[in-house]
PyMOL Python script that loads the backbone (N, CA, C, O; Angstrom):
from pymol import cmd

cmd.read_pdbstr("""\
ATOM      1  N   MET A   1    -122.567 -28.205 143.315  1.00  0.00           N
ATOM      2  CA  MET A   1    -123.792 -28.184 143.763  1.00  0.00           C
ATOM      3  C   MET A   1    -123.773 -28.301 145.115  1.00  0.00           C
ATOM      4  O   MET A   1    -122.767 -28.832 145.587  1.00  0.00           O
ATOM      5  N   PRO A   2    -124.850 -27.850 146.059  1.00  0.00           N
ATOM      6  CA  PRO A   2    -124.837 -28.363 147.509  1.00  0.00           C
ATOM      7  C   PRO A   2    -125.400 -29.470 147.866  1.00  0.00           C
ATOM      8  O   PRO A   2    -126.454 -29.952 147.450  1.00  0.00           O
ATOM      9  N   LYS A   3    -124.360 -30.044 148.989  1.00  0.00           N
ATOM     10  CA  LYS A   3    -125.014 -31.502 149.078  1.00  0.00           C
ATOM     11  C   LYS A   3    -126.628 -31.472 149.582  1.00  0.00           C
ATOM     12  O   LYS A   3    -127.173 -30.553 150.193  1.00  0.00           O
ATOM     13  N   GLN A   4    -127.137 -32.554 149.212  1.00  0.00           N
ATOM     14  CA  GLN A   4    -128.708 -32.461 149.840  1.00  0.00           C
ATOM     15  C   GLN A   4    -128.696 -33.348 151.354  1.00  0.00           C
ATOM     16  O   GLN A   4    -128.091 -34.398 151.570  1.00  0.00           O
ATOM     17  N   PRO A   5    -129.434 -32.683 152.166  1.00  0.00           N
ATOM     18  CA  PRO A   5    -129.438 -33.453 153.412  1.00  0.00           C
ATOM     19  C   PRO A   5    -130.099 -34.472 153.179  1.00  0.00           C
ATOM     20  O   PRO A   5    -131.031 -34.370 152.381  1.00  0.00           O
ATOM     21  N   PRO A   6    -129.773 -35.939 153.894  1.00  0.00           N
ATOM     22  CA  PRO A   6    -130.256 -37.043 153.776  1.00  0.00           C
ATOM     23  C   PRO A   6    -131.811 -37.100 154.040  1.00  0.00           C
ATOM     24  O   PRO A   6    -132.410 -36.183 154.602  1.00  0.00           O
ATOM     25  N   ALA A   7    -132.329 -38.093 153.651  1.00  0.00           N
ATOM     26  CA  ALA A   7    -133.728 -38.319 154.006  1.00  0.00           C
ATOM     27  C   ALA A   7    -133.772 -38.872 155.074  1.00  0.00           C
ATOM     28  O   ALA A   7    -132.826 -39.515 155.531  1.00  0.00           O
ATOM     29  N   LEU A   8    -134.962 -38.703 155.692  1.00  0.00           N
ATOM     30  CA  LEU A   8    -135.050 -39.433 157.090  1.00  0.00           C
ATOM     31  C   LEU A   8    -135.513 -41.120 156.891  1.00  0.00           C
ATOM     32  O   LEU A   8    -136.108 -41.542 155.900  1.00  0.00           O
ATOM     33  N   PRO A   9    -135.185 -41.766 157.805  1.00  0.00           N
ATOM     34  CA  PRO A   9    -135.082 -43.203 157.712  1.00  0.00           C
ATOM     35  C   PRO A   9    -136.454 -43.459 158.149  1.00  0.00           C
ATOM     36  O   PRO A   9    -136.926 -42.627 158.924  1.00  0.00           O
ATOM     37  N   GLN A  10    -137.181 -44.440 157.804  1.00  0.00           N
ATOM     38  CA  GLN A  10    -138.228 -44.861 157.956  1.00  0.00           C
ATOM     39  C   GLN A  10    -138.072 -45.336 159.258  1.00  0.00           C
ATOM     40  O   GLN A  10    -139.118 -45.094 159.861  1.00  0.00           O
ATOM     41  N   ALA A  11    -137.350 -45.838 159.903  1.00  0.00           N
ATOM     42  CA  ALA A  11    -137.440 -46.260 161.517  1.00  0.00           C
ATOM     43  C   ALA A  11    -137.750 -44.491 162.448  1.00  0.00           C
ATOM     44  O   ALA A  11    -138.300 -44.490 163.549  1.00  0.00           O
ATOM     45  N   PHE A  12    -137.379 -43.411 161.895  1.00  0.00           N
ATOM     46  CA  PHE A  12    -137.746 -42.375 162.636  1.00  0.00           C
ATOM     47  C   PHE A  12    -139.370 -42.103 162.777  1.00  0.00           C
ATOM     48  O   PHE A  12    -139.921 -41.524 163.713  1.00  0.00           O
ATOM     49  N   PHE A  13    -140.011 -42.691 161.568  1.00  0.00           N
ATOM     50  CA  PHE A  13    -141.318 -42.616 161.806  1.00  0.00           C
ATOM     51  C   PHE A  13    -142.135 -43.613 162.401  1.00  0.00           C
ATOM     52  O   PHE A  13    -143.315 -43.380 162.667  1.00  0.00           O
ATOM     53  N   ALA A  14    -141.574 -44.750 162.640  1.00  0.00           N
ATOM     54  CA  ALA A  14    -142.027 -46.023 163.508  1.00  0.00           C
ATOM     55  C   ALA A  14    -141.737 -45.849 164.790  1.00  0.00           C
ATOM     56  O   ALA A  14    -140.904 -46.522 165.396  1.00  0.00           O
ATOM     57  N   ARG A  15    -142.629 -44.637 165.430  1.00  0.00           N
ATOM     58  CA  ARG A  15    -142.260 -44.091 166.888  1.00  0.00           C
ATOM     59  C   ARG A  15    -143.507 -43.277 167.044  1.00  0.00           C
ATOM     60  O   ARG A  15    -143.972 -42.636 166.101  1.00  0.00           O
ATOM     61  N   PRO A  16    -144.074 -43.303 168.290  1.00  0.00           N
ATOM     62  CA  PRO A  16    -145.424 -42.782 168.597  1.00  0.00           C
ATOM     63  C   PRO A  16    -145.178 -41.359 168.122  1.00  0.00           C
ATOM     64  O   PRO A  16    -144.128 -40.716 168.123  1.00  0.00           O
ATOM     65  N   ALA A  17    -146.635 -40.956 167.637  1.00  0.00           N
ATOM     66  CA  ALA A  17    -146.501 -39.507 167.245  1.00  0.00           C
ATOM     67  C   ALA A  17    -145.986 -38.510 168.300  1.00  0.00           C
ATOM     68  O   ALA A  17    -145.256 -37.607 167.894  1.00  0.00           O
ATOM     69  N   GLU A  18    -146.251 -38.568 169.454  1.00  0.00           N
ATOM     70  CA  GLU A  18    -146.142 -38.069 170.267  1.00  0.00           C
ATOM     71  C   GLU A  18    -144.386 -37.445 169.973  1.00  0.00           C
ATOM     72  O   GLU A  18    -143.990 -36.282 169.889  1.00  0.00           O
ATOM     73  N   LEU A  19    -143.721 -38.580 169.885  1.00  0.00           N
ATOM     74  CA  LEU A  19    -142.222 -38.286 169.686  1.00  0.00           C
ATOM     75  C   LEU A  19    -141.767 -37.795 168.352  1.00  0.00           C
ATOM     76  O   LEU A  19    -140.900 -36.970 168.065  1.00  0.00           O
ATOM     77  N   VAL A  20    -142.614 -38.548 167.568  1.00  0.00           N
ATOM     78  CA  VAL A  20    -142.119 -37.695 166.287  1.00  0.00           C
ATOM     79  C   VAL A  20    -142.379 -36.355 165.518  1.00  0.00           C
ATOM     80  O   VAL A  20    -141.804 -35.685 164.660  1.00  0.00           O
ATOM     81  N   ALA A  21    -143.670 -36.294 166.342  1.00  0.00           N
ATOM     82  CA  ALA A  21    -144.026 -34.400 165.943  1.00  0.00           C
ATOM     83  C   ALA A  21    -143.075 -33.267 166.458  1.00  0.00           C
ATOM     84  O   ALA A  21    -142.944 -32.240 165.792  1.00  0.00           O
ATOM     85  N   PRO A  22    -142.421 -33.445 167.624  1.00  0.00           N
ATOM     86  CA  PRO A  22    -141.498 -32.339 167.674  1.00  0.00           C
ATOM     87  C   PRO A  22    -140.361 -32.476 167.042  1.00  0.00           C
ATOM     88  O   PRO A  22    -139.758 -31.426 166.821  1.00  0.00           O
ATOM     89  N   ASP A  23    -139.959 -33.302 166.738  1.00  0.00           N
ATOM     90  CA  ASP A  23    -138.645 -34.073 166.095  1.00  0.00           C
ATOM     91  C   ASP A  23    -139.014 -33.653 164.714  1.00  0.00           C
ATOM     92  O   ASP A  23    -137.977 -33.349 164.126  1.00  0.00           O
ATOM     93  N   LEU A  24    -139.998 -33.518 163.998  1.00  0.00           N
ATOM     94  CA  LEU A  24    -140.006 -32.762 162.676  1.00  0.00           C
ATOM     95  C   LEU A  24    -139.667 -31.466 162.538  1.00  0.00           C
ATOM     96  O   LEU A  24    -139.223 -31.076 161.458  1.00  0.00           O
ATOM     97  N   ILE A  25    -139.827 -30.581 163.639  1.00  0.00           N
ATOM     98  CA  ILE A  25    -139.905 -29.148 163.264  1.00  0.00           C
ATOM     99  C   ILE A  25    -138.323 -28.822 163.018  1.00  0.00           C
ATOM    100  O   ILE A  25    -137.393 -29.351 163.627  1.00  0.00           O
ATOM    101  N   GLY A  26    -138.236 -27.985 162.149  1.00  0.00           N
ATOM    102  CA  GLY A  26    -136.993 -27.510 161.299  1.00  0.00           C
ATOM    103  C   GLY A  26    -136.564 -28.387 160.250  1.00  0.00           C
ATOM    104  O   GLY A  26    -135.533 -28.222 159.598  1.00  0.00           O
ATOM    105  N   CYS A  27    -137.572 -29.540 160.069  1.00  0.00           N
ATOM    106  CA  CYS A  27    -136.912 -30.358 158.922  1.00  0.00           C
ATOM    107  C   CYS A  27    -137.521 -29.892 157.482  1.00  0.00           C
ATOM    108  O   CYS A  27    -138.664 -29.463 157.328  1.00  0.00           O
ATOM    109  N   LEU A  28    -136.636 -30.042 156.555  1.00  0.00           N
ATOM    110  CA  LEU A  28    -137.040 -29.848 155.161  1.00  0.00           C
ATOM    111  C   LEU A  28    -137.992 -30.579 154.514  1.00  0.00           C
ATOM    112  O   LEU A  28    -137.675 -31.755 154.337  1.00  0.00           O
ATOM    113  N   LEU A  29    -139.347 -30.154 153.999  1.00  0.00           N
ATOM    114  CA  LEU A  29    -139.979 -30.767 153.377  1.00  0.00           C
ATOM    115  C   LEU A  29    -139.844 -30.735 151.612  1.00  0.00           C
ATOM    116  O   LEU A  29    -140.135 -29.708 150.998  1.00  0.00           O
ATOM    117  N   VAL A  30    -139.438 -31.805 151.008  1.00  0.00           N
ATOM    118  CA  VAL A  30    -139.310 -31.499 149.795  1.00  0.00           C
ATOM    119  C   VAL A  30    -139.947 -32.544 148.814  1.00  0.00           C
ATOM    120  O   VAL A  30    -139.976 -33.760 149.004  1.00  0.00           O
ATOM    121  N   LYS A  31    -140.471 -31.842 147.691  1.00  0.00           N
ATOM    122  CA  LYS A  31    -141.141 -32.422 146.576  1.00  0.00           C
ATOM    123  C   LYS A  31    -140.912 -32.298 145.207  1.00  0.00           C
ATOM    124  O   LYS A  31    -141.135 -31.224 144.647  1.00  0.00           O
ATOM    125  N   ARG A  32    -140.460 -33.341 144.554  1.00  0.00           N
ATOM    126  CA  ARG A  32    -139.388 -32.697 143.278  1.00  0.00           C
ATOM    127  C   ARG A  32    -141.294 -32.556 142.003  1.00  0.00           C
ATOM    128  O   ARG A  32    -142.096 -33.458 142.248  1.00  0.00           O
ATOM    129  N   GLN A  33    -141.588 -31.874 141.269  1.00  0.00           N
ATOM    130  CA  GLN A  33    -142.485 -31.604 140.434  1.00  0.00           C
ATOM    131  C   GLN A  33    -142.385 -32.107 139.382  1.00  0.00           C
ATOM    132  O   GLN A  33    -141.268 -32.583 139.181  1.00  0.00           O
ATOM    133  N   GLU A  34    -143.112 -32.218 138.569  1.00  0.00           N
ATOM    134  CA  GLU A  34    -143.412 -33.399 137.152  1.00  0.00           C
ATOM    135  C   GLU A  34    -142.580 -32.574 136.315  1.00  0.00           C
ATOM    136  O   GLU A  34    -142.105 -33.350 135.486  1.00  0.00           O
ATOM    137  N   ASP A  35    -142.028 -31.072 136.028  1.00  0.00           N
ATOM    138  CA  ASP A  35    -141.045 -30.344 135.536  1.00  0.00           C
ATOM    139  C   ASP A  35    -139.759 -30.573 136.183  1.00  0.00           C
ATOM    140  O   ASP A  35    -138.906 -29.729 135.909  1.00  0.00           O
ATOM    141  N   GLY A  36    -139.392 -31.563 137.022  1.00  0.00           N
ATOM    142  CA  GLY A  36    -138.282 -31.402 137.701  1.00  0.00           C
ATOM    143  C   GLY A  36    -137.792 -30.489 138.528  1.00  0.00           C
ATOM    144  O   GLY A  36    -136.686 -30.644 139.045  1.00  0.00           O
ATOM    145  N   SER A  37    -138.643 -29.292 138.788  1.00  0.00           N
ATOM    146  CA  SER A  37    -138.404 -28.513 139.799  1.00  0.00           C
ATOM    147  C   SER A  37    -138.513 -29.075 141.043  1.00  0.00           C
ATOM    148  O   SER A  37    -138.760 -30.274 141.172  1.00  0.00           O
ATOM    149  N   LEU A  38    -138.285 -28.008 142.386  1.00  0.00           N
ATOM    150  CA  LEU A  38    -138.026 -28.847 143.776  1.00  0.00           C
ATOM    151  C   LEU A  38    -139.304 -27.695 144.375  1.00  0.00           C
ATOM    152  O   LEU A  38    -139.323 -26.487 144.140  1.00  0.00           O
ATOM    153  N   LEU A  39    -140.126 -28.330 145.042  1.00  0.00           N
ATOM    154  CA  LEU A  39    -141.249 -27.136 145.767  1.00  0.00           C
ATOM    155  C   LEU A  39    -140.485 -27.655 147.469  1.00  0.00           C
ATOM    156  O   LEU A  39    -140.206 -28.786 147.867  1.00  0.00           O
ATOM    157  N   TRP A  40    -140.381 -26.746 147.935  1.00  0.00           N
ATOM    158  CA  TRP A  40    -139.694 -26.820 149.509  1.00  0.00           C
ATOM    159  C   TRP A  40    -140.240 -25.978 150.509  1.00  0.00           C
ATOM    160  O   TRP A  40    -140.599 -24.866 150.122  1.00  0.00           O
ATOM    161  N   GLY A  41    -140.414 -26.308 151.932  1.00  0.00           N
ATOM    162  CA  GLY A  41    -140.689 -25.716 152.601  1.00  0.00           C
ATOM    163  C   GLY A  41    -140.279 -26.135 154.014  1.00  0.00           C
ATOM    164  O   GLY A  41    -139.970 -27.314 153.846  1.00  0.00           O
ATOM    165  N   VAL A  42    -140.118 -25.890 155.155  1.00  0.00           N
ATOM    166  CA  VAL A  42    -139.483 -25.955 156.545  1.00  0.00           C
ATOM    167  C   VAL A  42    -140.883 -26.338 157.629  1.00  0.00           C
ATOM    168  O   VAL A  42    -142.075 -26.034 157.577  1.00  0.00           O
ATOM    169  N   VAL A  43    -140.317 -26.892 158.289  1.00  0.00           N
ATOM    170  CA  VAL A  43    -141.750 -27.613 159.144  1.00  0.00           C
ATOM    171  C   VAL A  43    -141.662 -26.663 160.483  1.00  0.00           C
ATOM    172  O   VAL A  43    -140.664 -26.563 161.198  1.00  0.00           O
ATOM    173  N   VAL A  44    -142.834 -26.029 160.659  1.00  0.00           N
ATOM    174  CA  VAL A  44    -142.559 -25.109 161.655  1.00  0.00           C
ATOM    175  C   VAL A  44    -143.482 -25.230 162.564  1.00  0.00           C
ATOM    176  O   VAL A  44    -143.493 -24.453 163.518  1.00  0.00           O
ATOM    177  N   GLU A  45    -144.480 -26.289 162.423  1.00  0.00           N
ATOM    178  CA  GLU A  45    -145.601 -26.645 163.474  1.00  0.00           C
ATOM    179  C   GLU A  45    -145.937 -27.962 163.089  1.00  0.00           C
ATOM    180  O   GLU A  45    -145.859 -28.406 161.944  1.00  0.00           O
ATOM    181  N   THR A  46    -146.396 -28.698 164.313  1.00  0.00           N
ATOM    182  CA  THR A  46    -146.932 -30.197 164.415  1.00  0.00           C
ATOM    183  C   THR A  46    -148.211 -30.133 164.994  1.00  0.00           C
ATOM    184  O   THR A  46    -148.545 -29.183 165.704  1.00  0.00           O
ATOM    185  N   GLU A  47    -149.167 -31.361 164.662  1.00  0.00           N
ATOM    186  CA  GLU A  47    -149.863 -31.690 165.744  1.00  0.00           C
ATOM    187  C   GLU A  47    -149.688 -33.043 165.805  1.00  0.00           C
ATOM    188  O   GLU A  47    -149.312 -33.663 164.810  1.00  0.00           O
ATOM    189  N   ALA A  48    -149.971 -33.717 167.121  1.00  0.00           N
ATOM    190  CA  ALA A  48    -149.916 -35.392 167.185  1.00  0.00           C
ATOM    191  C   ALA A  48    -150.859 -35.927 167.817  1.00  0.00           C
ATOM    192  O   ALA A  48    -151.001 -35.438 168.938  1.00  0.00           O
ATOM    193  N   TYR A  49    -151.570 -36.741 167.560  1.00  0.00           N
ATOM    194  CA  TYR A  49    -152.911 -37.536 168.232  1.00  0.00           C
ATOM    195  C   TYR A  49    -152.356 -38.847 168.256  1.00  0.00           C
ATOM    196  O   TYR A  49    -151.566 -39.268 167.411  1.00  0.00           O
ATOM    197  N   SER A  50    -152.902 -39.670 169.519  1.00  0.00           N
ATOM    198  CA  SER A  50    -152.563 -41.267 169.263  1.00  0.00           C
ATOM    199  C   SER A  50    -153.637 -41.873 169.076  1.00  0.00           C
ATOM    200  O   SER A  50    -154.717 -41.294 169.197  1.00  0.00           O
ATOM    201  N   GLN A  51    -153.557 -42.859 168.821  1.00  0.00           N
ATOM    202  CA  GLN A  51    -154.869 -43.615 168.087  1.00  0.00           C
ATOM    203  C   GLN A  51    -156.262 -43.599 168.898  1.00  0.00           C
ATOM    204  O   GLN A  51    -157.355 -43.510 168.338  1.00  0.00           O
ATOM    205  N   ASP A  52    -156.101 -43.683 170.115  1.00  0.00           N
ATOM    206  CA  ASP A  52    -157.459 -44.004 170.844  1.00  0.00           C
ATOM    207  C   ASP A  52    -157.801 -42.167 171.300  1.00  0.00           C
ATOM    208  O   ASP A  52    -158.773 -41.854 171.987  1.00  0.00           O
ATOM    209  N   ASP A  53    -157.032 -41.392 170.884  1.00  0.00           N
ATOM    210  CA  ASP A  53    -157.810 -39.799 170.843  1.00  0.00           C
ATOM    211  C   ASP A  53    -158.823 -39.599 169.963  1.00  0.00           C
ATOM    212  O   ASP A  53    -158.722 -39.945 168.786  1.00  0.00           O
ATOM    213  N   PRO A  54    -159.977 -38.976 170.497  1.00  0.00           N
ATOM    214  CA  PRO A  54    -161.174 -38.765 169.566  1.00  0.00           C
ATOM    215  C   PRO A  54    -160.692 -37.701 168.672  1.00  0.00           C
ATOM    216  O   PRO A  54    -161.643 -37.187 168.083  1.00  0.00           O
ATOM    217  N   ALA A  55    -159.611 -37.211 168.374  1.00  0.00           N
ATOM    218  CA  ALA A  55    -159.794 -35.982 167.362  1.00  0.00           C
ATOM    219  C   ALA A  55    -158.438 -36.759 166.266  1.00  0.00           C
ATOM    220  O   ALA A  55    -157.796 -36.156 165.406  1.00  0.00           O
ATOM    221  N   CYS A  56    -158.356 -37.650 166.497  1.00  0.00           N
ATOM    222  CA  CYS A  56    -157.547 -38.491 165.410  1.00  0.00           C
ATOM    223  C   CYS A  56    -158.087 -39.220 164.672  1.00  0.00           C
ATOM    224  O   CYS A  56    -158.709 -40.204 165.073  1.00  0.00           O
ATOM    225  N   HIS A  57    -157.912 -38.743 162.825  1.00  0.00           N
ATOM    226  CA  HIS A  57    -158.504 -39.249 161.797  1.00  0.00           C
ATOM    227  C   HIS A  57    -158.091 -40.186 161.215  1.00  0.00           C
ATOM    228  O   HIS A  57    -158.641 -40.513 160.163  1.00  0.00           O
ATOM    229  N   GLY A  58    -156.857 -41.004 161.780  1.00  0.00           N
ATOM    230  CA  GLY A  58    -155.752 -41.742 161.254  1.00  0.00           C
ATOM    231  C   GLY A  58    -156.474 -43.399 160.852  1.00  0.00           C
ATOM    232  O   GLY A  58    -155.764 -44.282 160.371  1.00  0.00           O
TER     233      GLY A  58
END
""", "prot")
cmd.dss("prot")
cmd.show_as("cartoon", "prot")
cmd.util.cbc("prot")
cmd.orient("prot")
């Protein structure tokens, strides 16, 4: 069975969005479905907004 890539640590996300967003490009996003199967995709684009940006809805 192939080795699973490691999950990103919480500290990865504890940075400004402008730094996190480009580092997500190429990352594998995986969700385990209720039936146990995996749904996955590769991150190919991101957007980043700072908290004071009017476009930010966070």
